[in-house]
Backbone bond lengths (Angstrom), bond angles and torsions (degrees), N, CA, C in turn:
res aa  C-N    CA-C-N  psi(-1)  N-CA   C-N-CA  omega(-1)  CA-C   N-CA-C  phi
1 X - - - 1.462 - - 1.529 109.92 -
2 X 1.348 116.53 124.19 1.461 120.08 -178.92 1.527 111.05 -72.00
3 X 1.317 114.97 144.35 1.458 122.27 175.97 1.521 109.08 -122.98
4 X 1.328 116.15 147.40 1.457 120.87 176.30 1.518 109.81 -125.82
5 X 1.322 115.02 150.88 1.461 120.74 173.62 1.532 107.92 -84.58
6 X 1.322 116.42 109.48 1.458 122.62 -178.01 1.523 108.90 -112.53
7 X 1.316 116.40 122.68 1.463 119.49 177.73 1.523 110.71 -76.62
8 X 1.334 116.53 -46.27 1.461 119.68 -178.64 1.529 109.78 -164.77
9 X 1.328 115.46 158.22 1.453 123.49 172.61 1.515 106.54 -131.99
10 X 1.322 117.23 125.98 1.459 120.31 -176.08 1.523 110.20 -152.06
11 X 1.327 115.85 162.59 1.456 121.89 178.32 1.525 109.18 -109.07
12 X 1.335 115.68 133.10 1.457 120.12 179.14 1.524 108.35 -161.19
13 X 1.328 115.41 -165.42 1.455 121.14 176.89 1.528 109.25 -106.99
14 X 1.330 116.02 136.21 1.456 119.96 177.49 1.531 108.38 -61.08
15 X 1.319 115.71 124.20 1.465 119.87 -174.29 1.513 114.58 -97.79
16 X 1.346 117.71 -6.46 1.450 120.59 -171.83 1.528 111.83 -128.59
17 X 1.318 115.54 158.53 1.459 120.72 166.64 1.511 116.20 71.42
18 X 1.332 115.01 -160.78 1.458 122.33 -172.53 1.519 113.17 -75.34
19 X 1.324 118.09 -18.76 1.472 120.85 177.98 1.531 110.99 -102.05
20 X 1.307 116.73 24.23 1.457 121.03 179.77 1.535 110.09 -55.99
21 X 1.313 116.13 132.71 1.455 121.67 179.00 1.515 114.43 95.23
22 X 1.339 118.66 -12.32 1.459 121.01 177.62 1.531 109.80 -70.27
23 X 1.323 116.14 136.65 1.454 120.80 177.52 1.529 109.29 -79.32
24 X 1.307 115.82 120.32 1.458 120.48 -174.62 1.524 111.04 -131.28
25 X 1.333 114.82 156.77 1.454 120.49 162.98 1.523 106.89 -99.29
26 X 1.309 115.59 124.79 1.467 122.40 -176.75 1.529 109.78 -99.03
27 X 1.323 115.46 124.47 1.460 121.38 172.47 1.520 106.16 -106.54
28 X 1.326 115.17 106.02 1.464 119.90 -175.57 1.524 110.16 -95.56
29 X 1.344 115.03 111.40 1.456 121.41 179.29 1.525 110.17 -82.32
30 X 1.314 114.62 145.01 1.466 120.68 -177.16 1.529 110.51 -87.47
31 X 1.321 116.46 137.89 1.450 122.15 173.77 1.514 112.81 101.98
32 X 1.333 115.07 147.06 1.460 121.29 178.79 1.516 109.38 -147.53
33 X 1.322 115.72 148.40 1.464 120.87 178.27 1.519 112.62 -87.41
34 X 1.342 117.04 -4.23 1.459 121.64 178.39 1.527 109.50 -121.51
35 X 1.320 115.35 171.04 1.465 121.05 178.27 1.524 108.67 -141.75
36 X 1.323 115.31 71.07 1.467 120.77 -174.59 1.522 111.02 -73.19
37 X 1.317 115.65 141.02 1.462 120.53 -176.52 1.522 112.41 -65.31
38 X 1.350 117.88 -28.52 1.466 120.25 -177.11 1.521 113.29 -92.20
39 X 1.321 117.94 4.15 1.468 120.90 -174.91 1.531 110.76 -56.74
40 X 1.340 115.73 129.59 1.460 120.34 178.41 1.528 111.57 -108.01
41 X 1.332 116.26 17.14 1.468 121.12 177.96 1.519 108.47 -123.88
42 X 1.318 115.75 79.60 1.457 120.85 179.84 1.524 108.95 -84.69
43 X 1.324 116.31 111.03 1.456 121.22 -173.53 1.518 111.47 -96.48
44 X 1.342 116.07 138.46 1.460 118.69 -179.76 1.530 113.49 -137.67
45 X 1.337 117.83 -1.83 1.465 118.90 179.49 1.521 109.81 -156.98
46 X 1.327 115.79 159.90 1.454 120.47 178.83 1.529 109.57 -154.70
47 X 1.334 113.27 167.04 1.464 121.28 175.10 1.521 107.29 -124.87
48 X 1.321 117.10 136.37 1.457 121.07 175.00 1.529 108.79 -78.75
49 X 1.337 116.16 126.08 1.467 120.24 -175.56 1.522 110.45 -134.47
50 X 1.320 115.89 149.81 1.449 123.35 173.68 1.526 109.16 -92.03
51 X 1.333 116.43 164.49 1.464 121.01 -178.55 1.522 110.91 -57.47
52 X 1.327 117.16 -46.38 1.469 119.49 -177.63 1.524 111.88 -64.16
53 X 1.332 117.19 -31.73 1.466 120.38 177.17 1.525 111.22 -69.35
54 X 1.323 116.09 -39.99 1.463 120.03 178.05 1.526 110.33 -64.17
55 X 1.324 116.64 -44.53 1.464 120.31 -179.36 1.532 110.81 -64.70
56 X 1.310 116.75 -41.14 1.470 120.22 177.65 1.527 110.75 -59.62
57 X 1.331 116.79 -41.81 1.470 120.77 179.41 1.527 110.31 -67.51
58 X 1.331 117.87 -40.91 1.465 121.49 179.40 1.524 110.38 -56.83
59 X 1.318 117.08 -46.83 1.461 120.93 -175.87 1.527 113.09 -78.35
60 X 1.319 116.73 -8.68 1.464 119.03 176.37 1.523 112.04 -70.39
61 X 1.354 116.94 -14.28 1.463 120.91 -177.73 1.530 113.00 -91.54
62 X 1.318 118.21 -1.49 1.452 119.92 -179.10 1.513 111.83 82.39
63 X 1.332 116.99 -147.32 1.467 120.85 -174.01 1.523 111.90 -75.79
64 X 1.336 115.55 154.05 1.462 122.27 179.30 1.525 108.03 -163.17
65 X 1.330 115.48 164.12 1.461 119.88 -179.72 1.527 111.72 -79.81
66 X 1.340 116.32 -44.41 1.460 120.85 -172.71 1.515 109.92 -160.49
67 X 1.324 114.98 168.95 1.466 122.25 177.48 1.511 108.80 -108.23
68 X 1.328 116.23 123.27 1.464 121.60 178.44 1.523 109.79 -98.60
69 X 1.327 115.89 121.98 1.461 121.98 173.67 1.514 106.66 -95.66
70 X 1.328 115.72 113.55 1.457 120.68 -171.04 1.523 109.78 -136.32
71 X 1.313 116.72 -173.97 1.451 119.12 -177.36 1.510 112.03 -160.39
72 X 1.342 114.38 -147.03 1.435 130.20 14.22 1.521 114.35 46.66
73 X 1.314 114.48 -156.38 1.470 121.86 175.44 1.519 108.41 -125.12
74 X 1.339 117.67 103.51 1.461 120.60 -175.55 1.523 114.46 -60.16
75 X 1.331 118.21 -31.30 1.466 119.99 -176.47 1.526 113.02 -66.70
76 X 1.323 117.66 -12.38 1.458 119.80 174.45 1.535 111.18 -64.68
77 X 1.328 116.70 -21.23 1.460 121.67 179.81 1.527 109.87 -117.05
78 X 1.332 115.73 47.73 1.463 121.12 -170.60 1.533 113.27 -65.34
79 X 1.322 119.02 -30.42 1.465 120.26 178.64 1.527 110.27 -60.17
80 X 1.312 115.73 -44.76 1.459 120.86 178.64 1.524 110.46 -68.60
81 X 1.321 116.43 -43.80 1.465 120.96 -177.93 1.528 110.93 -60.66
82 X 1.318 116.96 -38.56 1.467 120.41 179.22 1.534 110.32 -58.32
83 X 1.318 116.94 -43.89 1.464 120.48 178.89 1.527 111.13 -69.39
84 X 1.321 116.63 -39.70 1.467 120.61 -179.52 1.523 110.95 -64.76
85 X 1.329 116.28 -45.93 1.463 119.96 -179.83 1.524 110.69 -62.84
86 X 1.319 116.65 -42.64 1.461 120.16 -179.59 1.533 110.19 -57.89
87 X 1.316 116.22 -43.76 1.465 120.36 179.90 1.525 111.56 -67.40
88 X 1.322 116.88 -41.77 1.465 120.54 -179.66 1.524 111.97 -68.04
89 X 1.323 117.49 -37.54 1.461 120.20 177.93 1.527 110.69 -67.03
90 X 1.319 117.04 -36.12 1.466 120.53 175.73 1.530 111.13 -61.78
91 X 1.335 115.73 -26.28 1.466 121.29 178.62 1.528 112.27 -92.00
92 X 1.344 116.10 3.19 1.458 120.66 174.94 1.518 115.18 84.49
93 X 1.330 118.32 18.62 1.461 120.57 -176.01 1.534 112.96 -87.91
94 X 1.328 115.00 156.56 1.462 123.69 177.68 1.528 107.93 -95.33
95 X 1.333 116.34 131.20 1.466 121.69 -175.41 1.520 110.53 -108.41
96 X 1.320 115.33 125.34 1.465 124.37 -179.87 1.526 107.40 -117.79
97 X 1.306 117.81 121.68 1.468 122.31 -176.88 1.519 110.44 -110.50
98 X 1.330 116.05 124.82 1.464 121.95 174.64 1.524 108.03 -105.14
99 X 1.337 116.73 123.83 1.466 120.11 -170.58 1.522 111.67 -147.61
100 X 1.329 115.85 154.85 1.466 120.14 179.33 1.532 112.91 -82.06
101 X 1.320 117.18 1.12 1.461 120.02 170.55 1.513 115.71 71.52
102 X 1.322 116.98 33.46 1.466 121.47 -177.72 1.533 111.76 -119.20
103 X 1.327 117.83 -39.52 1.469 121.76 -171.03 1.527 110.82 -87.55
104 X 1.320 116.47 67.91 1.464 121.37 -172.51 1.534 112.57 -69.98
105 X 1.320 118.82 -30.94 1.462 120.52 178.74 1.530 110.68 -67.45
106 X 1.311 116.74 -36.43 1.467 120.66 176.91 1.525 110.12 -71.23
107 X 1.318 117.77 -39.38 1.459 120.78 177.85 1.526 111.02 -58.41
108 X 1.330 116.82 -38.63 1.473 121.03 -176.82 1.529 111.69 -57.97
109 X 1.315 117.90 -24.44 1.459 121.29 -177.57 1.526 112.46 -75.75
110 X 1.344 117.59 -20.69 1.470 119.57 -175.63 1.521 113.21 -125.80
111 X 1.323 118.42 0.17 1.456 121.60 -169.18 1.523 113.06 -56.58
112 X 1.307 118.31 -35.40 1.463 120.14 -175.70 1.525 113.11 -73.36
113 X 1.328 117.46 -6.04 1.474 120.68 179.86 1.521 112.73 -113.73
114 X 1.328 117.68 3.82 1.467 121.87 -179.17 1.526 109.03 -100.49
115 X 1.336 116.29 136.04 1.465 120.57 -177.94 1.525 112.66 -89.87
116 X 1.325 117.65 -45.57 1.462 121.93 -178.53 1.523 109.37 -136.87
117 X 1.335 115.94 136.84 1.463 121.56 177.42 1.520 109.29 -119.11
118 X 1.314 115.32 125.40 1.460 122.64 170.21 1.522 106.66 -102.22
119 X 1.326 115.18 104.70 1.469 121.95 -174.15 1.525 109.76 -105.59
120 X 1.312 116.26 134.07 1.457 120.58 176.71 1.521 111.58 -87.77
121 X 1.317 115.59 140.98 1.461 121.41 160.72 1.518 106.14 -95.49
122 X 1.317 117.20 119.52 1.452 121.28 179.37 1.533 108.97 -91.48
123 X 1.336 116.20 88.12 1.465 120.12 177.16 1.523 108.76 -63.56
124 X 1.326 119.33 125.72 1.464 120.33 -179.60 1.531 113.36 -54.79
125 X 1.335 116.10 -37.87 1.461 119.67 -177.70 1.526 112.21 -71.55
126 X 1.321 117.77 -20.17 1.469 121.48 178.16 1.520 112.16 -93.29
127 X 1.336 115.75 -42.11 1.466 120.68 -168.60 1.525 114.18 -89.73
128 X 1.344 116.80 -20.35 1.460 119.76 -173.64 1.516 112.49 75.16
129 X 1.331 117.22 12.01 1.454 123.66 179.34 1.525 110.00 -103.05
130 X 1.327 118.50 163.89 1.463 120.89 174.58 1.523 109.94 -68.30
131 X 1.333 118.51 166.15 1.468 120.66 179.18 1.529 111.71 -64.83
132 X 1.328 115.61 140.43 1.462 122.11 177.14 1.522 111.28 -121.35
133 X 1.326 118.25 25.68 1.465 120.80 -171.97 1.534 112.19 -59.51
134 X 1.324 117.29 -43.11 1.469 119.84 -179.46 1.526 110.57 -63.60
135 X 1.326 117.08 -42.96 1.460 120.66 178.01 1.526 110.78 -65.32
136 X 1.333 117.07 -40.32 1.466 120.20 177.60 1.531 110.76 -61.27
137 X 1.322 117.58 -40.61 1.469 120.54 178.54 1.531 110.55 -62.43
138 X 1.321 115.75 -45.58 1.466 119.57 178.88 1.529 111.59 -64.74
139 X 1.320 116.35 -36.06 1.459 120.99 179.26 1.530 110.57 -63.74
140 X 1.322 116.26 -44.54 1.466 120.48 -179.33 1.531 110.64 -61.85
141 X 1.316 117.31 -38.33 1.469 120.39 179.12 1.519 111.24 -55.43
142 X 1.326 116.25 -37.61 1.469 120.72 178.39 1.525 110.44 -82.72
143 X 1.326 116.57 -46.20 1.461 121.88 -170.79 1.523 113.60 -66.79
144 X 1.329 118.10 -26.92 1.465 119.72 -175.78 1.528 112.51 -71.06
145 X 1.320 117.60 -2.48 1.464 120.61 171.92 1.527 110.45 -74.25
146 X 1.333 118.07 -15.96 1.464 123.10 173.25 1.529 107.92 -111.14
147 X 1.336 117.42 177.49 1.459 119.78 168.28 1.520 107.20 -67.70
148 X 1.316 115.85 138.58 1.462 119.99 -170.33 1.514 110.74 -148.50
149 X 1.334 115.80 137.72 1.454 120.48 164.94 1.517 108.47 -138.35
150 X 1.326 115.10 161.64 1.468 120.78 -177.69 1.518 109.05 -114.87
151 X 1.302 115.27 139.33 1.461 122.28 178.66 1.530 108.83 -118.93
152 X 1.323 116.91 137.51 1.462 121.41 177.17 1.521 109.36 -130.73
153 X 1.318 116.47 125.02 1.459 121.36 177.10 1.530 108.64 -78.20
154 X 1.333 114.90 128.38 1.465 121.16 -178.56 1.524 108.98 -113.28
155 X 1.333 115.78 121.07 1.463 121.58 178.61 1.511 111.36 -123.70
156 X 1.301 115.66 -173.70 1.470 121.00 -178.58 1.525 111.96 -59.12
157 X 1.338 116.89 -34.22 1.465 120.43 -174.23 1.520 113.86 -91.85
158 X 1.329 117.72 -4.24 1.466 120.42 -177.39 1.527 110.70 -64.03
159 X 1.325 116.33 130.85 1.465 120.35 -174.26 1.524 112.12 -99.29
160 X 1.316 114.66 153.83 1.460 121.78 175.74 1.523 110.38 -64.12
161 X 1.330 116.04 -31.64 1.469 120.89 179.23 1.528 110.84 -60.97
162 X 1.335 117.10 -42.09 1.464 120.31 177.93 1.522 111.04 -64.84
163 X 1.324 117.18 -39.25 1.463 119.98 177.43 1.525 110.41 -62.00
164 X 1.319 116.99 -43.77 1.470 120.33 179.40 1.523 111.15 -61.84
165 X 1.319 117.24 -38.39 1.472 120.72 177.01 1.526 110.43 -64.63
166 X 1.325 116.41 -41.69 1.460 120.54 178.58 1.526 111.19 -62.77
167 X 1.311 117.23 -42.10 1.468 121.50 178.09 1.523 110.29 -61.01
168 X 1.321 116.66 -41.74 1.468 121.00 179.92 1.527 110.62 -63.52
169 X 1.340 117.10 -40.91 1.457 120.83 178.96 1.528 110.52 -63.70
170 X 1.330 116.83 -45.07 1.465 120.97 -179.32 1.522 111.00 -63.14
171 X 1.315 117.03 -47.23 1.472 120.32 -176.02 1.525 111.31 -63.64
172 X 1.318 116.56 -32.73 1.458 119.90 -179.68 1.528 111.66 -81.77
173 X 1.345 116.60 -31.28 1.466 120.80 -173.20 1.516 112.97 -89.32
174 X 1.323 116.60 -49.27 1.466 121.88 -177.00 1.524 107.39 -161.81
175 X 1.326 118.09 90.75 1.470 121.89 -170.55 1.524 115.15 -56.49
176 X 1.330 118.97 -28.29 1.466 120.65 -177.50 1.529 113.17 -91.71
177 X 1.310 117.30 13.88 1.456 122.49 -179.68 1.530 110.71 -70.50
178 X 1.325 117.01 138.52 1.471 121.31 178.77 1.526 110.42 -86.11
179 X 1.323 115.38 136.87 1.466 122.37 176.77 1.521 108.28 -114.04
180 X 1.333 115.80 126.73 1.461 122.23 177.03 1.525 108.59 -105.51
181 X 1.319 116.14 123.33 1.464 121.69 175.66 1.524 107.58 -95.23
182 X 1.312 116.03 118.67 1.466 121.35 -175.55 1.522 110.15 -114.84
183 X 1.335 118.21 114.81 1.468 118.78 178.52 1.523 111.16 -62.76
184 X 1.319 115.84 135.10 1.463 120.13 179.87 1.516 110.94 -57.02
185 X 1.318 116.17 -39.43 1.464 122.53 176.99 1.526 107.97 -125.89
186 X 1.338 118.33 111.26 1.468 120.06 -175.79 1.515 114.31 -66.52
187 X 1.345 117.45 -10.35 1.460 120.89 -178.50 1.535 112.71 -103.65
188 X 1.330 116.58 1.69 1.468 120.08 -174.26 1.529 109.85 -89.59
189 X 1.309 116.39 103.89 1.469 122.57 -174.98 1.522 112.08 -63.17
190 X 1.345 116.93 -28.49 1.458 120.35 -176.50 1.527 112.12 -63.53
191 X 1.337 116.66 -20.72 1.468 120.61 -178.99 1.527 112.83 -81.30
192 X 1.326 117.70 -13.61 1.463 120.22 -172.13 1.525 112.08 -59.92
193 X 1.335 116.79 -47.37 1.474 119.28 -178.77 1.526 110.77 -64.77
194 X 1.335 117.10 -40.98 1.463 120.16 178.82 1.519 110.44 -60.97
195 X 1.322 117.55 -44.82 1.455 121.28 179.90 1.527 111.41 -62.26
196 X 1.309 116.89 -41.18 1.469 120.90 178.24 1.524 110.84 -65.30
197 X 1.336 116.61 -42.74 1.473 120.52 178.67 1.533 110.45 -64.57
198 X 1.331 116.78 -41.95 1.466 121.07 178.93 1.524 110.84 -64.42
199 X 1.323 115.84 -41.68 1.465 119.79 179.51 1.530 110.71 -62.71
200 X 1.332 116.58 -41.52 1.466 120.47 179.34 1.522 111.29 -63.05
201 X 1.332 116.42 -41.09 1.455 120.27 178.61 1.527 110.76 -61.17
202 X 1.341 116.33 -42.49 1.469 120.17 178.42 1.525 110.89 -64.12
203 X 1.312 116.16 -45.81 1.464 120.54 -179.61 1.527 110.99 -62.01
204 X 1.317 116.63 -43.60 1.467 120.95 178.01 1.528 111.56 -63.25
205 X 1.339 116.26 -24.16 1.468 121.68 179.20 1.523 112.37 -95.04
206 X 1.343 115.78 10.53 1.476 122.83 179.07 1.520 112.86 63.64
207 X 1.337 116.14 34.82 1.462 122.26 175.33 1.520 109.17 -101.20
208 X 1.327 117.15 130.53 1.457 121.12 174.61 1.529 108.91 -70.19
209 X 1.328 117.31 120.78 1.462 120.32 -170.97 1.523 111.00 -140.51
210 X 1.329 115.74 145.38 1.460 122.66 174.35 1.522 108.79 -138.49
211 X 1.320 116.35 147.55 1.459 122.07 169.68 1.523 106.76 -97.95
212 X 1.334 117.12 119.03 1.469 121.04 -174.94 1.528 109.40 -132.61
213 X 1.341 117.80 97.87 1.474 119.98 174.05 1.522 110.70 -66.74
214 X 1.319 116.33 160.89 1.464 121.24 -177.79 1.534 110.50 -74.00
215 X 1.322 115.58 113.19 1.459 122.03 -176.73 1.524 111.73 -64.86
216 X 1.320 117.01 -41.64 1.466 119.37 -174.84 1.529 112.12 -64.20
217 X 1.346 116.10 -31.45 1.470 118.56 177.13 1.518 110.78 -70.74
218 X 1.317 116.51 -37.75 1.464 120.38 178.58 1.527 111.24 -67.56
219 X 1.340 116.48 -35.25 1.462 120.54 -178.89 1.526 112.60 -85.82
220 X 1.341 116.52 -12.02 1.458 120.25 -179.11 1.515 113.38 71.29
221 X 1.360 115.89 34.59 1.460 120.46 178.42 1.517 109.80 -117.98
222 X 1.302 116.99 170.59 1.472 122.97 -179.38 1.512 111.02 -70.74
């Protein structure tokens, strides 16, 4: 029987991206292959759970729009996720995957059962990580078989050069892909001009773009 490291399972409203406001049950997997400087999910504990235990907990919350597999990085536990998704799809549920957009070989194992993917672009100037552009390109090749949008966290240190690289990746991979610009801090006024300038650059480059602050932080919910 497969076990997964689960930090928590809870019901709330999706606070980010194109499905903002959707009522979801979030299954937060423990562990990540990256260590981004802006990460707001600092994990320190987990519970080992079986698929049937996770499903039982999901349905304990009553009705919901979809199930969000999040983390950490959920694809690190893809063997378990494959079984979980299969069971949830048999029950008619909608699967939403939140991922850092790097583990494309693992994504390929479950892509045909995922409904929506929220993929991060890890801008080096924002995340403090090395460039992942090649991995992001490979990830999109797999991910575009499902509904897909890309999210990029924009902070004080985010550079225009990284945005231009992201635009180049999108135009080459899937020109009609939506890009969501997410301010690192939704209350930081200094980011407003940068976000507007970044949005204009995307629009001028024929990229579908939206500025979407984190709703859950504004509402003070999980």
